[in-house]
Structures are given as structure tokens and as C-alpha cells.
PDB file as gemmi writes it, atoms N, CA and C in Angstrom:
CRYST1    1.000    1.000    1.000  90.00  90.00  90.00 P 1                      
ATOM      1  N   MET A   1      43.252 161.154  58.905  1.00  0.00           N  
ATOM      2  CA  MET A   1      42.068 161.989  58.453  1.00  0.00           C  
ATOM      3  C   MET A   1      42.543 162.678  57.208  1.00  0.00           C  
ATOM      4  N   ILE A   2      41.659 162.641  56.171  1.00  0.00           N  
ATOM      5  CA  ILE A   2      42.016 163.346  54.982  1.00  0.00           C  
ATOM      6  C   ILE A   2      40.791 164.361  54.737  1.00  0.00           C  
ATOM      7  N   GLN A   3      41.221 165.577  54.261  1.00  0.00           N  
ATOM      8  CA  GLN A   3      40.201 166.596  53.941  1.00  0.00           C  
ATOM      9  C   GLN A   3      40.517 167.150  52.611  1.00  0.00           C  
ATOM     10  N   ILE A   4      39.679 167.188  51.686  1.00  0.00           N  
ATOM     11  CA  ILE A   4      39.853 167.708  50.275  1.00  0.00           C  
ATOM     12  C   ILE A   4      39.165 168.980  50.158  1.00  0.00           C  
ATOM     13  N   ASP A   5      39.963 170.002  49.633  1.00  0.00           N  
ATOM     14  CA  ASP A   5      39.397 171.295  49.371  1.00  0.00           C  
ATOM     15  C   ASP A   5      39.461 171.451  47.858  1.00  0.00           C  
ATOM     16  N   GLY A   6      38.503 171.005  47.139  1.00  0.00           N  
ATOM     17  CA  GLY A   6      38.512 171.014  45.591  1.00  0.00           C  
ATOM     18  C   GLY A   6      38.775 172.344  44.995  1.00  0.00           C  
ATOM     19  N   PRO A   7      37.975 173.415  45.389  1.00  0.00           N  
ATOM     20  CA  PRO A   7      38.104 174.633  44.723  1.00  0.00           C  
ATOM     21  C   PRO A   7      39.565 175.238  44.893  1.00  0.00           C  
ATOM     22  N   ARG A   8      40.183 174.926  45.939  1.00  0.00           N  
ATOM     23  CA  ARG A   8      41.502 175.495  46.263  1.00  0.00           C  
ATOM     24  C   ARG A   8      42.581 174.569  45.782  1.00  0.00           C  
ATOM     25  N   ARG A   9      42.188 173.391  45.292  1.00  0.00           N  
ATOM     26  CA  ARG A   9      43.118 172.319  44.821  1.00  0.00           C  
ATOM     27  C   ARG A   9      44.145 171.894  45.948  1.00  0.00           C  
ATOM     28  N   GLN A  10      43.574 171.687  47.200  1.00  0.00           N  
ATOM     29  CA  GLN A  10      44.498 171.313  48.356  1.00  0.00           C  
ATOM     30  C   GLN A  10      43.841 170.135  48.984  1.00  0.00           C  
ATOM     31  N   VAL A  11      44.779 169.245  49.464  1.00  0.00           N  
ATOM     32  CA  VAL A  11      44.424 168.022  50.307  1.00  0.00           C  
ATOM     33  C   VAL A  11      45.133 168.150  51.612  1.00  0.00           C  
ATOM     34  N   PHE A  12      44.388 168.054  52.656  1.00  0.00           N  
ATOM     35  CA  PHE A  12      45.002 168.104  53.964  1.00  0.00           C  
ATOM     36  C   PHE A  12      44.979 166.619  54.613  1.00  0.00           C  
ATOM     37  N   ILE A  13      46.125 166.168  55.072  1.00  0.00           N  
ATOM     38  CA  ILE A  13      46.241 164.895  55.708  1.00  0.00           C  
ATOM     39  C   ILE A  13      46.749 165.036  57.077  1.00  0.00           C  
ATOM     40  N   LYS A  14      45.835 164.687  58.106  1.00  0.00           N  
ATOM     41  CA  LYS A  14      46.279 164.779  59.497  1.00  0.00           C  
ATOM     42  C   LYS A  14      46.953 163.502  60.027  1.00  0.00           C  
ATOM     43  N   LEU A  15      48.167 163.675  60.403  1.00  0.00           N  
ATOM     44  CA  LEU A  15      49.006 162.585  60.926  1.00  0.00           C  
ATOM     45  C   LEU A  15      48.962 162.539  62.455  1.00  0.00           C  
ATOM     46  N   VAL A  16      48.991 161.466  63.059  1.00  0.00           N  
ATOM     47  CA  VAL A  16      49.070 161.359  64.550  1.00  0.00           C  
ATOM     48  C   VAL A  16      50.336 161.566  65.108  1.00  0.00           C  
ATOM     49  N   ASP A  17      51.495 161.358  64.338  1.00  0.00           N  
ATOM     50  CA  ASP A  17      52.814 161.516  64.819  1.00  0.00           C  
ATOM     51  C   ASP A  17      53.447 162.649  64.140  1.00  0.00           C  
ATOM     52  N   LEU A  18      53.761 163.768  64.820  1.00  0.00           N  
ATOM     53  CA  LEU A  18      54.414 164.953  64.221  1.00  0.00           C  
ATOM     54  C   LEU A  18      55.782 164.620  63.731  1.00  0.00           C  
ATOM     55  N   ARG A  19      56.497 163.780  64.330  1.00  0.00           N  
ATOM     56  CA  ARG A  19      57.798 163.294  63.831  1.00  0.00           C  
ATOM     57  C   ARG A  19      57.734 162.750  62.461  1.00  0.00           C  
ATOM     58  N   HIS A  20      56.704 161.954  62.236  1.00  0.00           N  
ATOM     59  CA  HIS A  20      56.513 161.269  60.955  1.00  0.00           C  
ATOM     60  C   HIS A  20      56.250 162.396  59.870  1.00  0.00           C  
ATOM     61  N   ALA A  21      55.430 163.407  60.225  1.00  0.00           N  
ATOM     62  CA  ALA A  21      55.181 164.507  59.238  1.00  0.00           C  
ATOM     63  C   ALA A  21      56.498 165.172  58.911  1.00  0.00           C  
ATOM     64  N   HIS A  22      57.231 165.457  59.917  1.00  0.00           N  
ATOM     65  CA  HIS A  22      58.572 166.150  59.647  1.00  0.00           C  
ATOM     66  C   HIS A  22      59.505 165.278  58.883  1.00  0.00           C  
ATOM     67  N   ASN A  23      59.473 163.969  59.076  1.00  0.00           N  
ATOM     68  CA  ASN A  23      60.254 163.029  58.285  1.00  0.00           C  
ATOM     69  C   ASN A  23      59.906 163.061  56.826  1.00  0.00           C  
ATOM     70  N   ILE A  24      58.539 163.075  56.544  1.00  0.00           N  
ATOM     71  CA  ILE A  24      58.032 163.261  55.146  1.00  0.00           C  
ATOM     72  C   ILE A  24      58.558 164.498  54.564  1.00  0.00           C  
ATOM     73  N   LEU A  25      58.407 165.559  55.249  1.00  0.00           N  
ATOM     74  CA  LEU A  25      58.908 166.868  54.615  1.00  0.00           C  
ATOM     75  C   LEU A  25      60.432 166.896  54.446  1.00  0.00           C  
ATOM     76  N   GLN A  26      61.234 166.237  55.230  1.00  0.00           N  
ATOM     77  CA  GLN A  26      62.764 166.044  55.010  1.00  0.00           C  
ATOM     78  C   GLN A  26      62.986 165.158  53.836  1.00  0.00           C  
ATOM     79  N   THR A  27      62.360 164.062  53.666  1.00  0.00           N  
ATOM     80  CA  THR A  27      62.632 163.058  52.714  1.00  0.00           C  
ATOM     81  C   THR A  27      62.184 163.507  51.285  1.00  0.00           C  
ATOM     82  N   THR A  28      61.063 164.336  51.216  1.00  0.00           N  
ATOM     83  CA  THR A  28      60.652 164.787  50.017  1.00  0.00           C  
ATOM     84  C   THR A  28      61.162 166.181  49.570  1.00  0.00           C  
ATOM     85  N   GLN A  29      61.866 166.911  50.547  1.00  0.00           N  
ATOM     86  CA  GLN A  29      62.390 168.155  50.415  1.00  0.00           C  
ATOM     87  C   GLN A  29      61.209 169.119  49.986  1.00  0.00           C  
ATOM     88  N   ASP A  30      59.987 168.928  50.623  1.00  0.00           N  
ATOM     89  CA  ASP A  30      58.791 169.736  50.565  1.00  0.00           C  
ATOM     90  C   ASP A  30      58.087 169.689  49.157  1.00  0.00           C  
ATOM     91  N   ARG A  31      58.586 168.731  48.318  1.00  0.00           N  
ATOM     92  CA  ARG A  31      57.951 168.600  46.938  1.00  0.00           C  
ATOM     93  C   ARG A  31      57.892 167.069  46.596  1.00  0.00           C  
ATOM     94  N   ASP A  32      56.912 166.741  45.870  1.00  0.00           N  
ATOM     95  CA  ASP A  32      56.787 165.320  45.409  1.00  0.00           C  
ATOM     96  C   ASP A  32      56.065 165.313  44.027  1.00  0.00           C  
ATOM     97  N   GLU A  33      56.022 164.198  43.507  1.00  0.00           N  
ATOM     98  CA  GLU A  33      55.279 163.992  42.216  1.00  0.00           C  
ATOM     99  C   GLU A  33      53.957 163.310  42.391  1.00  0.00           C  
ATOM    100  N   TYR A  34      52.872 163.773  41.750  1.00  0.00           N  
ATOM    101  CA  TYR A  34      51.573 163.131  41.730  1.00  0.00           C  
ATOM    102  C   TYR A  34      51.262 162.683  40.299  1.00  0.00           C  
ATOM    103  N   LYS A  35      51.052 161.424  40.138  1.00  0.00           N  
ATOM    104  CA  LYS A  35      50.710 160.897  38.850  1.00  0.00           C  
ATOM    105  C   LYS A  35      49.294 160.763  38.661  1.00  0.00           C  
ATOM    106  N   HIS A  36      48.632 161.498  37.744  1.00  0.00           N  
ATOM    107  CA  HIS A  36      47.280 161.488  37.494  1.00  0.00           C  
ATOM    108  C   HIS A  36      46.849 160.243  36.683  1.00  0.00           C  
ATOM    109  N   SER A  37      45.648 159.861  36.689  1.00  0.00           N  
ATOM    110  CA  SER A  37      45.126 158.578  36.046  1.00  0.00           C  
ATOM    111  C   SER A  37      45.403 158.683  34.523  1.00  0.00           C  
ATOM    112  N   SER A  38      45.544 159.986  34.022  1.00  0.00           N  
ATOM    113  CA  SER A  38      45.810 160.143  32.521  1.00  0.00           C  
ATOM    114  C   SER A  38      47.276 159.972  32.244  1.00  0.00           C  
ATOM    115  N   GLY A  39      48.131 159.756  33.283  1.00  0.00           N  
ATOM    116  CA  GLY A  39      49.510 159.571  33.049  1.00  0.00           C  
ATOM    117  C   GLY A  39      50.292 160.860  33.255  1.00  0.00           C  
ATOM    118  N   GLU A  40      49.673 161.962  33.281  1.00  0.00           N  
ATOM    119  CA  GLU A  40      50.264 163.344  33.436  1.00  0.00           C  
ATOM    120  C   GLU A  40      50.936 163.350  34.880  1.00  0.00           C  
ATOM    121  N   VAL A  41      51.987 164.037  34.940  1.00  0.00           N  
ATOM    122  CA  VAL A  41      52.730 164.088  36.322  1.00  0.00           C  
ATOM    123  C   VAL A  41      52.697 165.574  36.789  1.00  0.00           C  
ATOM    124  N   SER A  42      52.349 165.765  37.946  1.00  0.00           N  
ATOM    125  CA  SER A  42      52.322 167.137  38.580  1.00  0.00           C  
ATOM    126  C   SER A  42      53.324 167.164  39.718  1.00  0.00           C  
ATOM    127  N   ILE A  43      53.989 168.325  39.891  1.00  0.00           N  
ATOM    128  CA  ILE A  43      54.833 168.513  41.104  1.00  0.00           C  
ATOM    129  C   ILE A  43      53.949 169.146  42.066  1.00  0.00           C  
ATOM    130  N   VAL A  44      53.859 168.527  43.237  1.00  0.00           N  
ATOM    131  CA  VAL A  44      53.007 169.030  44.344  1.00  0.00           C  
ATOM    132  C   VAL A  44      53.873 169.600  45.602  1.00  0.00           C  
ATOM    133  N   ARG A  45      53.439 170.603  46.164  1.00  0.00           N  
ATOM    134  CA  ARG A  45      54.185 171.176  47.263  1.00  0.00           C  
ATOM    135  C   ARG A  45      53.601 170.480  48.597  1.00  0.00           C  
ATOM    136  N   ILE A  46      54.498 170.030  49.531  1.00  0.00           N  
ATOM    137  CA  ILE A  46      54.070 169.452  50.756  1.00  0.00           C  
ATOM    138  C   ILE A  46      54.482 170.413  51.811  1.00  0.00           C  
ATOM    139  N   GLU A  47      53.626 170.738  52.678  1.00  0.00           N  
ATOM    140  CA  GLU A  47      53.989 171.641  53.840  1.00  0.00           C  
ATOM    141  C   GLU A  47      53.163 171.432  55.054  1.00  0.00           C  
ATOM    142  N   VAL A  48      53.585 171.983  56.148  1.00  0.00           N  
ATOM    143  CA  VAL A  48      52.736 171.808  57.369  1.00  0.00           C  
ATOM    144  C   VAL A  48      51.610 172.955  57.425  1.00  0.00           C  
ATOM    145  N   ALA A  49      50.416 172.475  57.552  1.00  0.00           N  
ATOM    146  CA  ALA A  49      49.314 173.399  57.676  1.00  0.00           C  
ATOM    147  C   ALA A  49      48.961 173.587  59.150  1.00  0.00           C  
ATOM    148  N   GLY A  50      49.781 174.329  59.897  1.00  0.00           N  
ATOM    149  CA  GLY A  50      49.655 174.461  61.292  1.00  0.00           C  
ATOM    150  C   GLY A  50      48.439 175.188  61.675  1.00  0.00           C  
ATOM    151  N   MET A  51      48.062 175.166  62.924  1.00  0.00           N  
ATOM    152  CA  MET A  51      46.854 175.950  63.438  1.00  0.00           C  
ATOM    153  C   MET A  51      47.289 177.259  64.104  1.00  0.00           C  
ATOM    154  N   GLY A  52      48.553 177.639  63.979  1.00  0.00           N  
ATOM    155  CA  GLY A  52      48.866 178.897  64.600  1.00  0.00           C  
ATOM    156  C   GLY A  52      49.104 178.738  66.128  1.00  0.00           C  
ATOM    157  N   THR A  53      49.200 179.936  66.710  1.00  0.00           N  
ATOM    158  CA  THR A  53      49.366 180.021  68.092  1.00  0.00           C  
ATOM    159  C   THR A  53      48.007 179.901  68.805  1.00  0.00           C  
ATOM    160  N   LYS A  54      47.982 179.084  69.980  1.00  0.00           N  
ATOM    161  CA  LYS A  54      46.775 178.934  70.621  1.00  0.00           C  
ATOM    162  C   LYS A  54      46.978 179.308  72.150  1.00  0.00           C  
ATOM    163  N   ARG A  55      45.991 179.904  72.673  1.00  0.00           N  
ATOM    164  CA  ARG A  55      45.992 180.306  74.128  1.00  0.00           C  
ATOM    165  C   ARG A  55      45.207 179.229  74.835  1.00  0.00           C  
ATOM    166  N   VAL A  56      45.762 178.580  75.865  1.00  0.00           N  
ATOM    167  CA  VAL A  56      45.135 177.665  76.619  1.00  0.00           C  
ATOM    168  C   VAL A  56      44.937 178.104  78.073  1.00  0.00           C  
ATOM    169  N   ARG A  57      43.723 177.958  78.601  1.00  0.00           N  
ATOM    170  CA  ARG A  57      43.514 178.340  79.937  1.00  0.00           C  
ATOM    171  C   ARG A  57      43.144 176.985  80.718  1.00  0.00           C  
ATOM    172  N   ILE A  58      43.804 176.870  81.909  1.00  0.00           N  
ATOM    173  CA  ILE A  58      43.522 175.630  82.655  1.00  0.00           C  
ATOM    174  C   ILE A  58      42.853 176.068  83.970  1.00  0.00           C  
ATOM    175  N   ALA A  59      41.656 175.662  84.140  1.00  0.00           N  
ATOM    176  CA  ALA A  59      40.941 175.915  85.389  1.00  0.00           C  
ATOM    177  C   ALA A  59      41.147 174.979  86.489  1.00  0.00           C  
ATOM    178  N   ASN A  60      40.966 175.454  87.694  1.00  0.00           N  
ATOM    179  CA  ASN A  60      41.115 174.730  88.913  1.00  0.00           C  
ATOM    180  C   ASN A  60      42.435 173.985  89.046  1.00  0.00           C  
ATOM    181  N   LEU A  61      43.513 174.594  88.550  1.00  0.00           N  
ATOM    182  CA  LEU A  61      44.796 173.916  88.673  1.00  0.00           C  
ATOM    183  C   LEU A  61      45.336 174.230  90.147  1.00  0.00           C  
ATOM    184  N   LEU A  62      45.890 173.157  90.732  1.00  0.00           N  
ATOM    185  CA  LEU A  62      46.407 173.430  92.143  1.00  0.00           C  
ATOM    186  C   LEU A  62      47.492 174.358  92.157  1.00  0.00           C  
ATOM    187  N   PRO A  63      47.516 175.160  93.133  1.00  0.00           N  
ATOM    188  CA  PRO A  63      48.567 176.190  93.305  1.00  0.00           C  
ATOM    189  C   PRO A  63      50.026 175.540  93.554  1.00  0.00           C  
ATOM    190  N   GLU A  64      50.030 174.322  94.053  1.00  0.00           N  
ATOM    191  CA  GLU A  64      51.286 173.653  94.294  1.00  0.00           C  
ATOM    192  C   GLU A  64      51.990 173.127  93.056  1.00  0.00           C  
ATOM    193  N   ILE A  65      51.283 173.098  91.947  1.00  0.00           N  
ATOM    194  CA  ILE A  65      51.967 172.584  90.716  1.00  0.00           C  
ATOM    195  C   ILE A  65      53.010 173.687  90.190  1.00  0.00           C  
ATOM    196  N   LYS A  66      54.207 173.195  90.012  1.00  0.00           N  
ATOM    197  CA  LYS A  66      55.164 174.159  89.623  1.00  0.00           C  
ATOM    198  C   LYS A  66      55.132 174.445  88.155  1.00  0.00           C  
ATOM    199  N   GLU A  67      55.626 175.549  87.687  1.00  0.00           N  
ATOM    200  CA  GLU A  67      55.645 175.946  86.247  1.00  0.00           C  
ATOM    201  C   GLU A  67      56.390 174.904  85.485  1.00  0.00           C  
ATOM    202  N   GLY A  68      57.515 174.465  85.874  1.00  0.00           N  
ATOM    203  CA  GLY A  68      58.377 173.502  85.148  1.00  0.00           C  
ATOM    204  C   GLY A  68      57.495 172.114  84.871  1.00  0.00           C  
ATOM    205  N   THR A  69      56.794 171.693  85.835  1.00  0.00           N  
ATOM    206  CA  THR A  69      56.031 170.537  85.758  1.00  0.00           C  
ATOM    207  C   THR A  69      54.869 170.685  84.657  1.00  0.00           C  
ATOM    208  N   LEU A  70      54.265 171.827  84.777  1.00  0.00           N  
ATOM    209  CA  LEU A  70      53.165 172.218  83.717  1.00  0.00           C  
ATOM    210  C   LEU A  70      53.806 172.333  82.390  1.00  0.00           C  
ATOM    211  N   ARG A  71      54.920 172.976  82.225  1.00  0.00           N  
ATOM    212  CA  ARG A  71      55.554 173.106  80.916  1.00  0.00           C  
ATOM    213  C   ARG A  71      56.000 171.715  80.387  1.00  0.00           C  
ATOM    214  N   MET A  72      56.473 170.859  81.189  1.00  0.00           N  
ATOM    215  CA  MET A  72      56.916 169.507  80.757  1.00  0.00           C  
ATOM    216  C   MET A  72      55.764 168.778  80.209  1.00  0.00           C  
ATOM    217  N   HIS A  73      54.610 168.754  80.918  1.00  0.00           N  
ATOM    218  CA  HIS A  73      53.381 168.027  80.448  1.00  0.00           C  
ATOM    219  C   HIS A  73      52.695 168.672  79.231  1.00  0.00           C  
ATOM    220  N   LEU A  74      52.784 169.913  79.122  1.00  0.00           N  
ATOM    221  CA  LEU A  74      52.144 170.636  77.914  1.00  0.00           C  
ATOM    222  C   LEU A  74      53.043 170.497  76.712  1.00  0.00           C  
ATOM    223  N   ALA A  75      54.403 170.335  76.851  1.00  0.00           N  
ATOM    224  CA  ALA A  75      55.327 170.315  75.780  1.00  0.00           C  
ATOM    225  C   ALA A  75      54.973 169.186  74.733  1.00  0.00           C  
ATOM    226  N   GLN A  76      54.310 168.150  75.212  1.00  0.00           N  
ATOM    227  CA  GLN A  76      53.874 167.166  74.134  1.00  0.00           C  
ATOM    228  C   GLN A  76      52.977 167.644  73.008  1.00  0.00           C  
ATOM    229  N   TYR A  77      52.281 168.829  73.288  1.00  0.00           N  
ATOM    230  CA  TYR A  77      51.232 169.398  72.409  1.00  0.00           C  
ATOM    231  C   TYR A  77      51.858 170.527  71.540  1.00  0.00           C  
ATOM    232  N   GLY A  78      53.078 170.849  71.829  1.00  0.00           N  
ATOM    233  CA  GLY A  78      53.698 171.874  71.030  1.00  0.00           C  
ATOM    234  C   GLY A  78      54.584 172.829  71.824  1.00  0.00           C  
ATOM    235  N   GLU A  79      55.128 173.790  71.276  1.00  0.00           N  
ATOM    236  CA  GLU A  79      56.025 174.761  71.949  1.00  0.00           C  
ATOM    237  C   GLU A  79      55.301 175.603  72.914  1.00  0.00           C  
ATOM    238  N   ILE A  80      55.795 175.719  74.156  1.00  0.00           N  
ATOM    239  CA  ILE A  80      55.255 176.576  75.142  1.00  0.00           C  
ATOM    240  C   ILE A  80      55.913 177.839  75.202  1.00  0.00           C  
ATOM    241  N   ARG A  81      55.230 178.980  74.839  1.00  0.00           N  
ATOM    242  CA  ARG A  81      55.963 180.221  74.750  1.00  0.00           C  
ATOM    243  C   ARG A  81      55.830 181.059  76.020  1.00  0.00           C  
ATOM    244  N   ASP A  82      54.813 180.890  76.744  1.00  0.00           N  
ATOM    245  CA  ASP A  82      54.572 181.856  77.915  1.00  0.00           C  
ATOM    246  C   ASP A  82      53.552 181.073  78.794  1.00  0.00           C  
ATOM    247  N   ILE A  83      53.812 181.157  80.173  1.00  0.00           N  
ATOM    248  CA  ILE A  83      52.819 180.741  81.124  1.00  0.00           C  
ATOM    249  C   ILE A  83      52.555 182.017  82.046  1.00  0.00           C  
ATOM    250  N   GLN A  84      51.350 182.254  82.131  1.00  0.00           N  
ATOM    251  CA  GLN A  84      50.867 183.373  83.028  1.00  0.00           C  
ATOM    252  C   GLN A  84      49.889 182.949  84.104  1.00  0.00           C  
ATOM    253  N   GLU A  85      50.211 183.425  85.286  1.00  0.00           N  
ATOM    254  CA  GLU A  85      49.304 183.027  86.408  1.00  0.00           C  
ATOM    255  C   GLU A  85      48.162 184.098  86.545  1.00  0.00           C  
ATOM    256  N   GLU A  86      47.002 183.522  86.840  1.00  0.00           N  
ATOM    257  CA  GLU A  86      45.793 184.431  86.984  1.00  0.00           C  
ATOM    258  C   GLU A  86      45.125 184.033  88.276  1.00  0.00           C  
ATOM    259  N   LYS A  87      44.639 185.002  88.828  1.00  0.00           N  
ATOM    260  CA  LYS A  87      43.824 184.880  90.065  1.00  0.00           C  
ATOM    261  C   LYS A  87      42.333 185.163  89.982  1.00  0.00           C  
TER     262      LYS A  87                                                      
END                                                                             
């Protein structure tokens, strides 16, 4: 998915694989060249545009499910900072 924000001169590209995004950042050292149709070359900054910290509530979770199991399955979506039980 590509989103262009013309007034701010930004382009957002959503990648499916986070490892691929990090690989791009490492290989370009967070900067790359963009060649305009006029031939002019601009140096562009490449960075992760994260969505920040999110709070996730899971309803109707069985009480038998252990925190470690929940942590393991949610880790594919990002870093798990805290798990709180509610009643």
C-alpha cells in the first residue's frame, strides 16, 4: 500500500514483512537517492512510521490460557510490554 501526503512531501509505503522493512533501513543507512524526471537528484530520509503504543483488550478469553501462551501468540504483532488481568 502506498499513501502520498503531497503538502508534507511524504510518501508512506506499507510492507507486509517487518523484517524486509528493517533490511531496507539497514542497507540504505536510513537515506537514499531519488532521481526526479528532470534529472535532479534528491537525498531522501527513510524511516519507520510506527503507530506508537496500542492497548489491546481481548474479550471472553478462557481463564485457563496462561500469560506465556498469550504473550507468545501476540508477539507476532509487536513487542508486548504488559499484560493485565481484568475481571
